[in-house]
Every structure is written in structure tokens, then in C-alpha cells.
VOGU-3710 file (C-alpha; in Angstrom, 3 decimals, decimal comma):
1> msdtdfalti> 57,594/61,844/118,858  55,366/58,575/119,088  56,249/55,486/117,403  53,254/55,670/115,105  54,282/59,490/113,843  55,974/59,928/110,391  57,719/63,567/110,006  59,932/64,603/107,069  62,214/67,044/106,529  64,272/67,918/103,797
11> gyasdmgnae> 67,115/70,433/104,318  69,608/71,954/101,756  72,971/74,006/101,794  73,290/75,504/98,461  75,592/78,210/96,996  75,050/77,909/93,067  71,395/76,814/93,459  71,702/73,402/92,401  71,560/71,747/95,587  68,356/73,919/96,516
21> siavhlaeac> 66,554/73,063/93,070  67,339/69,323/93,818  65,539/69,577/97,140  62,701/71,758/95,918  61,902/69,382/93,362  62,202/66,353/95,792  59,723/68,234/98,319  57,260/68,569/95,332  57,621/64,961/94,351  56,815/63,852/98,028
31> rqagldteav> 53,685/66,197/98,092  52,697/64,665/94,876  52,897/61,369/96,676  50,962/62,582/99,734  54,116/63,123/101,853  53,799/66,564/103,826  57,105/68,448/103,644  59,070/71,404/102,230  62,641/72,189/101,354  64,446/74,211/103,942
41> elntieptal> 67,726/75,916/104,506  69,661/73,514/106,828  70,183/76,494/108,826  66,991/76,879/110,056  67,040/73,188/111,310  68,426/72,887/114,953  69,830/69,429/115,768  68,047/69,345/118,818  64,799/69,737/116,981  65,348/66,772/115,060
51> sdvshlvvvt> 64,118/64,685/117,923  60,550/65,511/116,269  61,363/64,364/112,892  61,404/60,566/111,833  63,296/61,179/108,508  65,675/63,767/107,267  66,882/64,205/103,886  69,832/66,426/103,390  70,958/67,876/99,936  74,383/69,967/100,048
61> stwgdgelpd> 77,112/71,065/97,583  80,541/71,768/98,773  82,139/75,288/99,184  85,522/76,503/99,942  87,869/74,089/101,670  85,494/71,255/101,887  83,141/73,329/103,887  79,176/73,557/103,806  77,913/76,586/102,023  76,877/79,524/104,340
71> ngslfweals> 72,981/78,632/104,531  74,297/75,295/106,058  77,250/76,397/108,118  75,355/76,778/111,140  73,579/73,596/110,931  76,780/71,879/110,760  78,354/73,890/113,511  75,706/72,651/115,878  75,531/69,126/114,494  79,537/68,618/114,953
81> addapaladl> 79,594/69,989/118,499  80,595/67,935/121,469  77,158/68,503/122,768  75,090/67,531/119,753  72,127/65,187/120,790  71,959/61,495/119,999  69,208/60,905/116,939  68,776/57,148/117,607  65,086/57,761/116,361  66,207/59,575/112,958
91> sftvcglges> 66,387/58,060/109,621  68,322/59,778/107,138  69,821/59,964/103,321  72,360/62,559/102,242  72,668/63,726/98,681  76,091/65,534/97,574  77,253/67,915/94,822  80,658/68,713/93,920  83,576/68,645/91,484  86,116/65,699/91,509
101> typlfnnask> 89,160/68,135/90,627  89,147/69,792/94,063  90,791/68,147/96,783  88,054/67,766/99,199  85,737/66,576/96,621  81,897/66,268/97,919  83,167/66,664/101,687  80,027/68,482/102,971  77,832/65,754/102,251  80,660/63,260/103,625
111> vidarldelg> 80,969/64,757/107,061  77,379/65,237/107,591  76,473/61,512/106,356  79,093/60,366/108,911  78,093/62,445/111,699  74,395/61,595/111,481  75,638/57,957/111,583  77,764/58,721/114,359  74,845/60,280/116,498  73,033/57,023/116,223
121> atriadrqiy> 70,774/58,100/113,014  69,871/54,950/110,641  70,526/55,417/106,732  67,437/54,491/104,523  70,136/54,684/101,559  73,773/55,295/100,856  75,037/58,778/100,366  74,399/59,705/96,458  77,090/62,101/95,068  77,249/63,904/91,854
131> deyidgdaad> 80,600/65,095/89,975  80,042/68,387/87,967  76,221/68,345/88,313  73,845/69,108/85,448  70,290/70,082/85,790  68,507/66,868/85,683  71,126/64,450/86,903  69,159/63,643/90,101  65,550/62,804/88,576  66,246/59,209/89,181
141> wvadtvklle> 67,525/59,770/92,929  64,472/61,765/93,622  62,111/59,406/92,123  63,855/56,524/94,231  64,018/58,501/97,353  60,222/59,399/97,238  59,542/55,410/97,059  61,869/54,695/99,938  60,052/57,523/101,818  56,519/56,260/100,860
151> aartatvgad> 57,456/52,844/102,042  58,524/54,204/105,278  55,438/56,175/105,836  53,375/53,039/105,057  55,339/51,156/107,346  54,839/53,584/110,430  51,240/54,796/110,316  49,647/52,153/107,867  48,638/52,481/104,272  45,051/53,746/104,970
161> etpavtehdp> 46,174/56,673/106,608  48,182/58,455/103,706  47,216/62,019/103,254  45,559/63,470/100,087  47,764/64,120/97,210  48,436/67,846/96,821  47,401/69,359/93,625  50,214/69,391/91,010  51,102/72,964/89,406  51,732/72,070/85,896
171> svlqwerkhp> 53,394/75,424/85,122  57,117/75,387/84,311  59,937/78,039/83,752  59,616/78,984/80,317  63,279/79,440/79,755  65,615/76,635/81,386  68,653/74,647/80,531  66,610/72,258/78,135  65,047/75,112/76,549  67,286/78,033/76,618
181> frtqilvnrl> 66,562/81,490/75,407  68,505/82,560/71,934  69,597/85,944/72,499  72,040/88,476/70,799  75,008/90,254/72,403  74,177/94,224/71,816  77,117/95,786/73,657  80,799/94,191/74,029  82,957/96,973/75,813  86,405/96,596/77,410
191> ltkpgstkev> 86,148/98,020/80,934  89,847/97,665/81,597  92,283/100,119/80,178  95,614/99,846/78,066  98,187/98,536/80,290  95,905/96,448/82,407  97,195/93,034/83,440  93,340/91,675/82,791  90,686/92,008/80,259  87,419/92,512/81,954
201> rhyelsldgs> 84,433/93,266/79,401  80,993/94,690/79,997  78,311/92,899/77,899  74,667/93,702/77,299  72,343/90,743/76,147  68,972/91,411/74,509  66,260/90,417/76,246  63,437/91,501/73,788  60,483/89,001/73,332  61,972/86,435/76,302
211> dityaagdsv> 59,421/87,715/79,082  62,217/86,951/80,966  61,810/88,592/84,644  64,941/88,666/86,720  65,935/90,594/90,100  68,890/92,426/91,106  70,910/89,733/92,319  70,020/86,956/90,323  72,596/85,081/87,804  72,377/84,045/84,132
221> avrpvndpal> 73,601/80,719/82,847  75,485/81,136/79,596  75,582/77,958/77,401  79,285/78,173/75,590  80,520/76,573/72,569  84,041/75,380/72,759  87,031/77,156/71,207  86,992/75,895/67,490  91,067/76,204/67,631  90,707/73,349/70,514
231> vdamldhlgv> 88,389/71,291/68,811  90,205/71,284/65,483  93,402/70,470/67,499  91,753/67,605/69,057  90,369/66,169/65,600  94,060/66,332/64,320  95,360/64,459/67,326  92,774/61,967/66,808  93,406/61,830/62,895  89,836/61,954/61,966
241> sgdmvpdgft> 87,400/64,403/60,058  85,233/66,793/61,924  82,479/65,964/59,296  82,385/62,539/60,160  79,313/61,256/61,748  80,166/58,541/64,404  77,742/55,504/64,694  74,883/55,964/66,915  74,712/60,083/66,572  73,264/62,078/63,937
251> kplhellshr> 75,756/65,140/64,149  78,927/65,312/62,811  81,821/65,020/65,248  83,161/68,665/65,133  79,480/69,777/66,428  79,686/66,999/69,166  82,920/68,014/70,416  82,005/71,767/70,260  79,153/71,279/72,872  81,155/68,292/75,163
261> eiraphrelr> 83,254/68,954/78,199  86,669/68,963/76,711  88,210/72,126/78,588  87,957/70,062/82,053  88,414/66,548/81,628  85,746/64,277/83,805  86,951/61,966/86,554  85,932/59,072/84,131  88,096/60,159/81,399  90,962/60,663/83,811
271> alvgarttha> 90,565/57,073/85,078  90,620/55,723/81,415  93,619/57,642/80,628  95,215/56,978/83,794  94,490/53,167/83,335  96,142/53,129/79,846  99,078/55,506/79,872  102,600/53,851/80,010  103,620/57,028/81,818  104,439/56,576/85,242
281> etkdvllgld> 103,712/59,953/86,783  100,831/60,575/84,983  99,280/57,193/85,896  100,159/57,899/89,435  98,740/61,166/89,212  95,489/60,272/87,893  94,895/56,965/89,636  96,572/57,963/92,958  95,004/58,888/96,177  96,186/62,419/96,512
291> perltewlyg> 93,475/64,954/95,574  95,745/67,972/96,220  98,471/66,514/93,756  95,849/65,902/91,087  94,255/69,330/91,387  97,639/70,906/90,806  98,540/68,624/88,080  95,307/69,166/86,193  95,341/73,203/86,381  95,460/74,822/83,258
301> rdlldlleha> 95,143/71,565/81,464  92,457/70,201/79,012  91,531/67,036/77,275  93,997/67,111/74,370  96,609/67,231/77,111  95,408/64,083/78,494  95,174/62,447/75,183  98,950/62,884/74,471  99,272/60,258/77,518  97,283/57,508/76,329
311> evtvdelleh> 95,393/56,187/73,220  91,829/56,839/73,226  89,304/56,262/70,628  86,684/58,447/69,360  83,751/56,172/70,480  85,466/55,840/73,962  85,698/59,621/74,071  81,969/60,304/73,395  80,926/57,495/75,701  82,576/59,496/78,537
321> lrplaardys> 82,433/63,112/77,473  79,673/64,880/79,496  77,622/67,774/78,014  79,186/71,356/78,166  77,839/72,910/80,989  76,626/76,416/81,106  78,675/78,918/82,976  76,673/81,128/85,477  77,458/85,100/85,923  76,244/87,634/88,238
331> iassplahpe> 74,001/89,877/86,486  75,190/93,475/86,720  71,960/95,392/85,863  68,691/96,239/87,499  65,638/95,269/85,514  64,072/98,354/86,333  66,802/100,164/84,649  67,122/98,339/81,758  63,881/96,255/81,162  64,965/95,152/77,851
341> rlhltvatvr> 68,592/94,247/78,512  70,802/92,067/80,818  74,249/93,190/81,541  77,490/91,088/82,355  80,862/91,990/83,792  83,125/89,041/82,628  87,028/88,729/82,960  88,448/87,139/79,603  90,672/84,096/80,834  93,623/83,732/78,341
351> yqmggrergg> 97,123/81,840/78,759  99,563/80,240/77,268  100,726/76,337/78,260  102,629/73,695/76,554  103,026/75,915/73,525  99,154/76,529/73,101  97,263/79,431/73,598  94,340/78,593/75,936  91,376/80,494/77,728  88,207/80,161/79,866
361> vasnylnrag> 85,280/78,530/77,685  82,640/80,998/78,504  84,414/84,098/78,661  86,219/83,601/75,303  82,939/82,434/73,839  81,254/85,525/74,658  84,037/87,835/73,424  84,087/85,880/69,835  80,148/85,447/69,975  79,421/88,888/68,145
371> gqeveihlrp> 76,736/88,607/65,617  75,984/85,054/66,821  72,961/84,020/68,949  73,769/83,128/72,683  71,810/80,688/74,557  71,070/81,813/78,197  68,851/80,946/81,001  67,925/82,683/84,281  69,487/81,158/87,737  67,696/83,052/90,161
381> nhtfrlpapd> 69,269/83,609/93,633  66,470/83,835/96,106  68,548/84,833/99,106  71,163/87,299/97,407  68,274/90,046/97,181  68,143/93,626/98,367  66,294/94,295/101,804  63,434/96,807/102,196  64,286/100,196/100,800  65,083/102,002/104,121
391> vpiimigpgt> 67,678/99,353/105,482  71,078/99,970/105,164  73,576/97,743/102,921  77,207/97,136/102,831  78,658/95,794/99,790  82,213/94,191/99,265  82,777/93,357/95,661  86,488/93,597/94,557  87,083/92,940/90,783  84,371/91,434/88,995
401> gvapfrafle> 82,569/91,005/92,199  81,266/94,428/91,739  78,699/93,074/89,153  75,667/92,515/91,417  76,253/95,651/93,436  76,021/97,765/90,235  72,621/96,266/89,944  71,748/96,852/93,349  72,730/100,627/92,954  70,515/101,073/89,915
411> errvtgatgr> 67,723/99,562/91,634  67,976/101,747/94,761  68,403/104,798/92,550  65,514/103,971/90,504  63,213/103,302/93,356  64,465/106,133/95,304  65,379/103,855/98,242  66,228/105,628/101,734  68,694/103,233/103,103  72,299/104,027/103,003
421> nwlffgdrnr> 74,898/102,292/100,764  78,547/101,682/101,118  80,393/99,949/98,516  84,217/98,279/99,169  85,642/98,077/95,806  89,235/96,815/94,814  91,548/95,798/91,983  95,239/96,066/90,899  95,584/99,525/89,467  93,338/102,443/89,550
431> atdflyqedl> 94,324/103,785/86,309  93,739/100,766/84,399  91,312/98,343/86,777  88,713/100,898/88,079  85,690/98,857/86,595  82,531/100,828/86,048  84,281/104,141/87,499  81,902/106,595/85,945  78,901/104,562/87,289  80,267/104,480/90,948
441> egfvadgtln> 81,513/108,015/90,953  78,108/108,798/89,690  76,211/107,095/92,291  78,459/108,959/94,763  77,628/112,111/93,066  73,669/111,730/92,963  73,634/110,514/96,718  72,759/107,149/95,765  76,280/105,665/96,937  76,880/107,198/100,562
451> rldlafsrda> 80,392/105,523/101,098  83,001/104,266/98,549  85,935/102,967/99,684  88,811/101,865/97,145  91,700/99,617/97,400  94,005/99,415/94,627  96,580/96,830/95,693  99,461/97,626/93,211  99,508/101,247/93,418  101,292/101,409/96,493
461> gekeyvqhkm> 104,203/99,907/98,088  102,544/97,774/100,609  99,576/95,935/99,030  96,068/97,018/100,232  92,851/94,913/99,785  89,385/95,462/100,847  89,527/93,761/104,004  92,118/96,378/105,200  89,799/98,938/104,327  87,103/97,277/106,434
471> adnaaelyaw> 89,434/97,068/109,308  90,480/100,964/109,058  86,714/101,655/109,445  85,705/99,004/111,923  83,938/101,412/114,267  81,660/102,953/111,561  80,912/99,513/109,947  79,876/98,296/113,452  77,648/101,118/113,766  76,267/100,281/110,521
481> lqdgarvyvc> 75,480/96,656/111,583  73,903/97,854/114,825  71,484/99,747/112,590  70,517/96,732/110,993  72,609/96,653/107,885  73,020/93,766/105,659  76,404/92,610/104,509  76,799/91,470/100,902  80,201/89,817/99,472  80,718/88,843/95,874
491> gdatamapdv> 83,918/87,495/93,992  86,649/85,014/94,790  85,879/82,370/96,978  89,427/81,082/97,239  91,251/83,966/99,089  89,013/87,078/99,135  86,073/85,741/100,745  87,935/84,137/103,647  89,834/87,247/104,239  86,704/89,425/104,164
501> dralravvad> 85,070/86,802/106,469  87,959/87,280/109,150  87,809/90,908/108,623  83,975/91,058/109,395  84,499/89,209/112,499  87,502/91,421/113,564  85,256/94,282/112,947  82,379/93,068/115,054  85,137/92,138/117,859  86,840/95,489/117,695
511> gggldadaah> 83,786/97,649/116,878  81,453/96,136/119,474  84,322/95,352/122,016  83,503/91,779/121,893  85,680/88,766/122,773  85,935/86,061/120,083  82,957/84,031/121,217  80,627/86,785/121,419  81,865/88,164/117,834  81,392/84,391/116,481
521> ayvndlirdh> 77,939/84,598/117,978  77,065/87,835/116,741  78,086/86,800/112,857  76,092/83,475/113,278  72,949/85,697/114,085  74,027/87,628/110,845  73,911/84,347/108,999  70,898/83,046/110,530  68,871/86,484/109,738  70,278/86,389/106,144
531> rylrdvy> 72,243/89,851/106,987  75,480/88,349/105,931  74,963/87,133/102,364  77,996/85,700/99,781  77,841/85,061/96,355  81,434/83,836/95,736  82,810/81,776/93,086
//
């Protein structure tokens, strides 16, 4: 690349879609400013090819144990390698998304920023980080970054050589976070049986009149309302009436608290309580530098727990409380099978702590929302999609992770797809926790589902999980991979997803007779070719 060239690349690594959305919006804003670029997955960028780029913008969330999401993992592997190229001619900036309740908050953006600097690249702006990102938070960052890139291009190639501005497409999604669709819950059915240690429910939401078009593999964002009991308990603690309208607001306090994030205290409120509390241990935890200890201490606690450790005024609360974030759920239905409905599979979270009944914000909201309007908007997952009809698929979805695979199987049944389908499902007990048993057995009976392997961990003396079933069928699994099968994983990110990943790599090594390096390269190719896809949470 010559000294007079300006070449911009925007790369993202995204698991829930927020980082991708920011990158796409940045790319569109750049094109409006006459900067030729597009947003691409980080995995499509080879560090060796960055010598042909003058400017790089990275937008990434953090997944798992401080790692990059799957669509950025190969980029990081190459960038962090000992033989990564020097990047002295590259200018860059990094934007990161995360949640400060996790020990390795925003670690993915941190390590990429540090590594690019180590390789000799030059920052055009300090790393931007977001805690508990909400749609629209990055608008100012996008605008500022475009200005920096415009200035860089002018300095590089001169103002007279600016290309023509790309025509703007004024169309916007009809239903989004600021303009949700108001719908009704038509069905609320318990999936688990009496005696189960869990409560998993099947919901059906009306799409009548919405014109919402979703695809199997997409998610939907539900905008919950806080538990009225928790809101009332906070009002009692504060000693104020819920009917009071605080200065500067037009709504009563009860309504304001119903739509603010009080279940998971934001870091600004944690810092405020930590600075004011007289309780030594609480101060040490909230203001200390041990993220793992903070995560452990916060587990199960809500804002009311924090308020018991320090005096905070209503005005200070409202100043620091963020809007209540939507909760995303994988859609459990195919639009071809249910054109006017959208199905969800939700585990209702309930527990006792400190003498109070507590629970998940959205899961309990859905359960008590019968007869009320529920606000939703679509969260497309552009990668977690079915392949061509003749391509075989392997689905690994224990617990509520089965949701998108019910949608996949419905769609393949309706379309008459010829590709083989193999599902690994597991839970605690077959008698009480076999979610969608009739549906899954029906898919087997009519030939839609070619293989159904089940693992119920509490039924036998020795616990058995889906990864054990994968190991038991290593040779056949590898044969499916050799036939071009795609692997999909959905469910728990903390334990299940890493265990399944290790099992897949062992399957490749054992089934293919490969050593560790060759098996690793094989799985990397699966990721690069979008044949190993995960939707985990």
C-alpha cells in the first residue's frame, strides 16, 4: 500500500448482535461520508492482509471466559500468535461491549487493543467501552469515529479526492427497541412435569397485524416490567409514595422504577453505595479490584440489597438507574409452520434469598403477563440459519437450548428438506424434563429427525450429558461432518458450550484419526466456513 492510499476495514465479533449492529451502523455512516467500507466478521480478516489496510476499526463483545465470540476467535488466534506480522503502517481504534458484573469485563476489546499496539499499530482514539449496552448508546461514538476517519482520509489523499457520497436508504425496521410491537400472549403452557426441579414454559405470542417476518434461528427481545413486589419493597425502604412524581419527571415513581434496571445494579450505583457504606466488607467488595469476588457477592442480589448498605436519595437513584433492558429469547417456531405466531421456551427463574422471594425479571414477567400487552421486537441472528435443504445438520441443544432446533425441524418438515437431521437433547430427568417430547418423537416418527440422542443426567447413577453422547457416536458424527454437515449449539454458555466444544474436537480427532493440531485446524475450518455455529447465553 502506498503512502497516498486510504483503505478502511471495519471488523466485528458479536454473539448477541449488538457489536454487529454497531459495526453495521458505523459502516453505513462512513459510506454517507464518502468513505468506502463495509462491516465484516473479524474471522474474515487475516492479520497478514492488514498490510493492505491503512485504518482498522474493531467492535467486539466479550464471551465466555473473557474470550472473543466465535466469529472473531480465529482472528484473535492469528493476531496473538508469535508470528503475527508487524503493523507499523496501520491506524486503529477499538470499541468493546460487556457487563461489569463479569470478572473479565470487556476483556476481548482490551486484549485486541493491547495486541494491535504491541504490533506497532497507532491508535487514532482510545478504546471505547460500554457496560450493559443498550441500542443507541454508541450513536455519539459512531459520529465521532466517522469524523476522525474523514480527517484521516483528507490528510492521506487530500480533500479533492473524496469519492461521491453513497445514496442513503431511508428505510428503517418497523419494530425496534424504540418502537416495539405490542402483542398478546395467546398460550402459556407448562412444559416440565410435576416433580421437576425446574419450571419451563412454552409461550405463544400473536404476530397478527405486525408484518414481522422472522426466520428460524432468530431471537426476539421481550421488554419486561419489574416485579411489582420488588418495586413496592424499594418504595417502602425509601419511605416514599409510588404516586410521587419526582422533579424533572412526568411519571410517578412507581412507574419509573417499574421500567428501570433494579434487578442487576449498574456499576455507577455500585460505586455510589461502595463510597457511602460504613460496612467494611461491602465497601471492600464494591470498590475493590477483585472482579471474581464482586461477581460472587452480587450473585442473586438486587438493588434493594445494596440500598440496605448505604443511604441513597430518590433523586440519586433516578440519576444512576438505566432503562430496563430487553431480554432476548431464541424463537422456538418456524414462520412457515406458524405464520401468525411466535413461540418461546422460557425457564422461569425463582429463588429465595435474604428472606425474600426473588426471580428472573423477564421470565416471571411473561408468566404473569396473561391478558396484558407485551412489547417485543425482533433480534435477527444472521448467521444462525438453516443451510441449503440438502445439507445435513447436527443440533446440540440441552434444556431450553432445544428452542431454535424445534424451529429448524418444523421448517425442514414444512419445506420437505432432504438433508439429514440429528439432535442431541438432554436435561435432568426424562419423566419430568423431556421438553417438547411429543414434538420431538413426532419428528422421529415422520422421518424429519433421523437421529435423536438423549441424555438425562439424573436418571442414572453416573451423570450423562450431551457431550458424552457425542463421544459415544464419534465415528458417525465425524462421517456426518465429512458429508458437509453443519453443527449448531444452543444453551448454557458457562459449562455446556465449553464441554461440547471439547467433545467436538475430540470427535474430530478420534473419528478422523487426527492429532491435536490437525483436529484444531479442522474445527477452525468449520468455524470459518460457518459450519460450527453457537447461540449460547
